[in-house]
N, C-alpha and C positions, 0 to 999 in steps of 0.2 A: 504493500500500500504506500510505503514511503516513496518508492521509486515513481509510482504513478502520480503522487502529489507534486513531485518535482518536474514531471514531464509536461511539456507544453506542445500543443498541436496548432499549426499555423496554416495548414493547407485549406483555407476557406475558398470555396469555389463559387458560391452564390449566396446572396442575401435577399430574402423576399419577405417584406413586412417583419413580423416578429420571429421569422425562421432563418436559421443560419445553416448552410449546407457545408459539411466538412469532409474532406477526403483524407485517406491514410490515417485513420484513427481506430485501429482494430481493438484497442484496449477499452474503449468506451462502450458500456453495455446499456441496454434499454432501461430507461428511468433513472440513469445516473444523473447526479447533480454536478454541474460544472461551474467554473468561474471564467468569465469572458472579459479579456482586457483589450482596450483599444489603444490607439497610437499615443494618446496623452496620459495613459496609465489609469484611466477610469475603469473600474471593475463593475460588472453586472453579473447577476446570477442567471443560470439557465438549466435546462433539463433535456436529456436525450429522449426524443420521442419516436425515433425510427432508426433502425440499423440495417444496413445491407453490406454486401461484399465491398462495394466501392464508396458508398456515401453514408455518412452519419448525419442525421437531421437533429438540430438543437432548437428549442424554443427559448427565446430570450425573455426573462422575467420583467425587464424594464424597457424603457423607450430605446429602440435600436439605433436612433440617429447618432451619427458619429462613427459607426462601425464601417470599415472598408476591407476589401479583400486582402490587401497586401500587408496590413499592419495588425490585424486582429489575431489574438492567440487565445487558445482554450486550454484549461487545465482541469483535472478531475478533483472534485471535493469529496463526494460520497458516492458509493456505488448505487444508492437508491435514495429517493426523496424521503426525508425523515422529519419528524416533529419532536422537539424536546418536551416531554410531558411531566406534569407534577400536579398534586392536589392544589398547589398554590395558584394554579391557573384560574380557579374559581374566583369570581369577582374581578377578573381582568378583561381588557379589550385588546384584540390583536388585529393586524391586517390580514389579507388573504394568504400571506406567506407565513403566518404564525409569528410575526414580529410585533412586539408591544407597541401600542399607539396611545397608551393612557398616561405617558410621562413617567411611568415607574420602571425600575430596572428589569433586565431580562429575568425570566423565570429560571431558577436553578433546577435543571432537569433531573428527575430521578431515572428517566430512561429516554432513549431516542428511538422512536418507533417508526417503521415504514408507513407512509401515509396511504399506501395501497390497502392496508389492513390485512388481517388474517381471515380467510374464508371460514364461515361457520359450517362445520360438518352437518349435513342435513339430518343425520342420525342423532346428533347431539342437541338438536333444537327441541325445546319444550313447546307445547301447545299454548299460545297466548290466551290467558284466562282472567287476568286481574284488571279490574276497572280503574281507569284514570279519570279523575274528575277535572274537567277544564273550567268549570264555573259558567259555561255557556249552555243554556237550557236546551237549545235545538240540538247541539252535539251530544250532550250527556244523556238526554232522554231518547232521542230518535236516531242518533248516529254514533252510538257509544264508542269511545276510543278505548282500546284494550292494550294493556302493557305488552310491548313487543310488536305491535302492529305498525304498519306504515299507511297513513291515511292522508292523502293529498287534499289541498284546498284549491279548487279551480276558480280563479278570479278573472277579472277583465280590467281593461284600462280605466282608471278613475274610481274603481271600487276599493273599499277600505280594507284591503288585505293586510297592509302593514299594521294598521290599528288592531285588527283581529289577532295578528301574530303576536304583537306586544301584549295584548290582553291574555292570550293563552299562556304565554311565557310567565306572566305575572301570577296567574290564578291556579295553574295546574298543580295537582297533588295526587298522590296515591293514598287512598284511605286505609286506615287500620294497619299500616306497615311500619315496622321499626326501622327499615332501611332509609337512608337519606335520599332526597330527591334533588336533582340538578337539571338545569336547562343549558343546552349548548345551542347557541343561536348563530347562524351563518347567513349573512346577507351578501348577495352578489350583484355587482353592477348598479349599486344604489347611488342616488345623488347626494350631494353634501347636505341638503335639507333633510333627507331621510336619515343620514348618519346622525345629524343633530337630534332628530326626533327620537330615534332608538336610544341614543346615549342618554338623553334627558329623561326619557320614559323609564328606562331601567334604573337610573339613579333616583328619580323622584319617588318611585313606588317601592324601592328597596329590593326589587327583583335581582339587581346586579349581585347581591350578596350570595346568591346561589347559582349564578350564571357564568358562562364563558362566552364571550362575544368575538366573532370573526367578521370583520367588516371590510368588504372589497368595494371600493368606490367606482363609479362609472368612468372616471378618468384614469383609473389604474389600468395597466396592460391587460388585454383580454386573456392572455395566457394565465395570469394570476387567478382569473375567475375559475379556471378549470381545477386549480389546486384547492380553492377555498372550501368546498364541501368535504373534500377528503381530509383536509386539516381538521375540520370540525368533528368529523366522524372518528378520526384517530383519537382526539381528546375524549370523545364520548366513550369509545371502547375501553380506554384506559380507566376512566372513572367507573364504568359499569362493571367490567370484568376483573379489575384488580383492586377496586375499593368498594365494591358492592353498592354503588349508587344506582337508583332508577333514573335513567337519563332520558329526557325528552329533547330530541333534536329538531329544531325548526330551521328549514332551508328556504330562503326567499331571495330572489325569485328564480326558479329553475328555468324559466324562459330566457333570462339573461345568460345563464350557464350554457344553454343550448345554442344561443346566438354566437357565443364565443367559440363553441365547438365547430359551428359552421364556418366562422371566420378563419379559424386555424386550418380547417379542412380545405378551404379555398386557397389559402396560401401554400398548402402542400400540393395543390393541383390534383386533389383527389376527385374521382368521379362522383358527382353528387347523387343523392337519393331523392326522396320526396321533398319537394319545395326547397331543394338545395341543401338540405341537411345531410350529414354523412350517413351512409348506409349502416354503419355500426352504432348509430345513436341508441338503438334499443339496448345493445349490450353495454354501452357506456353508462346509460341511466340505471340499468340493472346492477352494475357494479357499485352504485351509490345506494339505491333503495334497499338492496338485499343486505346491507350492513345494519340491519335491525333485527331484533329478536330476543328470545330468552334461551339461555343455554343450560342444559342439565348440569346440576351440581354447583351452579354459580348463583349467587343471590341477586346480582345486578341484572339490569335489562336495558335495552335501547329501543325507544319508540320514536318514530319519525312523523313529522308533520311537514311534508314538502308543500310549498306554495308556488303556484305558477299562474301567469297571466295568459289567458287564451287570446291570441291575436284575432281581432274582429269578433270576439266572443264565440269563436268557432270551436266546438268540442271535437270536431273531426280533424283539427290541425294535428300534425305529427306529434307535437310535444304532449298535449293532454291525451291524445290517442294512445301513445306508447306508455305513458305514465299509468293510464288506466289498466293496461294489461299487466303491469308489473306489481302494482300496489293492491291493497285490499279494501277498495272502495273509493269514494270521492265525496267532497263537500263542495256544493255549488254556491257561489255568491250570485244573486240575481239582481240585475240592473233595475228592474221595475220596483223592487222593494227598496232599493237604495234611493231612488228618485222620490219615493214617498217619505223619506227621512227615517226609515227603519234601520236600526243597527243592533246586531250584525245582520246584514241582508242575506241570510242563509235560506235557500229554497229547499225544504226537506223532500219535495217530490222526486227530482232526479238524483238526489243525494243518497248515499248508501254506505253502510259500514258492514263489510262481509263477516267480520268477526264479532259483531255486536252481541249475538246470542251467547258467546262464550263467556262474556264478562258481566252479565247482568243476572238478576234473580236473587233468590234467598241466599243470604250470607255474603252477597257481593254488593248489590244495590238494595232492591226491595222486591218482594215476591210478586207484586203486581206490575212491575216495570214493563215487561214484554207486552202484556195485554193492553196497558195504557198507551204505549207507543203505537201499537197496531191500530187502536181505536182513534187516536189523534190523527194519524196519517190518513185513515179512511174517511174520517169526518171532514178533514181539511180538503182532501181531494174532491169529495162530493160538493163542498162549498165552492171550490174553484170551477167545477163543471157548471154549477148553477149560475155563477157569476158570468160565465161566457154565454149561457142561455139567455140571461136577463139582458145582456147587451143587444140581443137580437129581438126578443119578444116582449121585453118589459116584465115588471114584477106581477102584473095582473094574472098571469097564467100559473103562478106558483101556488102550491098548497101551503098550509101553515107550517108543516114540517120543513118544506123547502126554504121558507123564510128563516126558520131557525138555523138551518145549515148555512145559509147565506150570512147571517149575523155571526155565526160561529167562526167562519173564515176570517171575517173582519177582526173579531176580538182575538182570535188566535195570532194573527199577525201583529196586532197592537200590543198584546200583553205577554205573549209567549216568545215569539221570534224577536220582537223589539224590546230588548232588555237594557240597552245602553252599556255602560261600563260596570254594571252591577255584577258582583260575584255571587252566583246562586249555587247552593248545595243541591245534590240530587234530590233530597227530600223536598226542598222548596220547589224545584222544577216539577216534580210529580204532583205536588199540591196545586200548583197553578194549572196543570193539565186536568186534574180532577174538577177544579172549579169551572173550567171551560166546558168540560164534558157534562157537568151538571146542568148546563143550559139546554141540553137536549133531553127528550123523553127517555125514560129508562128502557122502553121497548126498542129504542134505536141503538142501544149499547150492546150489540150482539157479540162483540169480541171480548167482553168483560164477564167474569164469573159473578154469580149471584152473591157470593160471600164478599167479594170486593165492592160490589155496588152497595150492599147493605152497610159496609164499613165506611166508605169514602164518599158516596154520592150525596149531594146536597150541600157540599162545602161551597163557599162563595169566594170571590176575589177579596171581599172585605175581611173574611176570616183569615186569609193568607196574609194580607198586608198588616192586619192587626197583630198577628203573631210575629211577623218580621220586625215590626216597630218595637215590640216588647223585647225581642232578642238583641236589638241594638241598644 
């Protein structure tokens, strides 16, 4: 290794954007970290992203201006990209390369781990079964997040995905567990205004005390964007599998990550796939999303909340399309709810959590949870259908029951979906659900058992708000 550190390679044949093409460098292996020096002695970091018999391709981590073919030299730093990890990372802010940006000293690393991660043996994976409470009624009640799950949020331009991400990071917790809970938050390609928002939000609410932040700005090199989620997941794996933390990883915005992937692919002159994205984008996204789960014999876990913006609100776009194949459900943010001023504007209709049934019920949330969720979904869907019918025929053609369902849909959006920045426990969310269902006749509640109806039916919103005020 000493000889390799001293050896410099200078046969640069071609520079294209952030890519540098190097000849006669047989000792450089795929994923190696290198140091690139220009004519005036300025050094930049880089990584080997392609190796062949004749050419080695490097991606430059910083602005490549000033590099030229005749005076640029390359030397090996590490045989693979690594992150120095420690429990002291909690409460700290880093850039996309894992360098501190909070004005504090470098973290004293307990280990230096490859950012590619260690694949989880499928045989060693435990079935995700533990409920994670996000404090968001629509998610906790209807789209329950389970420890070890990967549940993406499908957003759109102008929708409050960042605000929702910060709220989930602030409120999330594992109920009834002795293990510690931590949040690893990775933002990719965000503006300076968004950096300020996340920094102030985490500091103001105290969430920073249990969080690790990786912030990659829009004016940072696109190459750094590809490393950011892997840096974050490496920190998460260390906390989860070596220090028994339950770690929630929030990745925003995966669309910016995929745009960087497309940009680098274009610079490498690769043959494009759908809409210009690389053909290997599915595999690349899977290498990120699959770094979640629960491992047999280990107390910690990693749960993922990737957030992506659908271009033109198109769910068939390659990014949400491929993400939907890999992950276990999706949470949709709806523009029409947002324009009405409802927050968070989560549309439960097309949203889904495929592992929800594993993490709810007696001993986990509440015995009536599943039936209440089914009844709320059915009643809301009926109300939406009637809302569309009224737009054509008017309300005169409706029966009394139809009018109740129409009102239910309005009240459901106003009181259940629209909760603002309030942190609701699962019992509070279910109580609001029962209060709304109690506006319908008992004969319409076909998905609820008679015992549950006898116990909970008849509660009102006033009952809930009165209890909530007393608890405050």
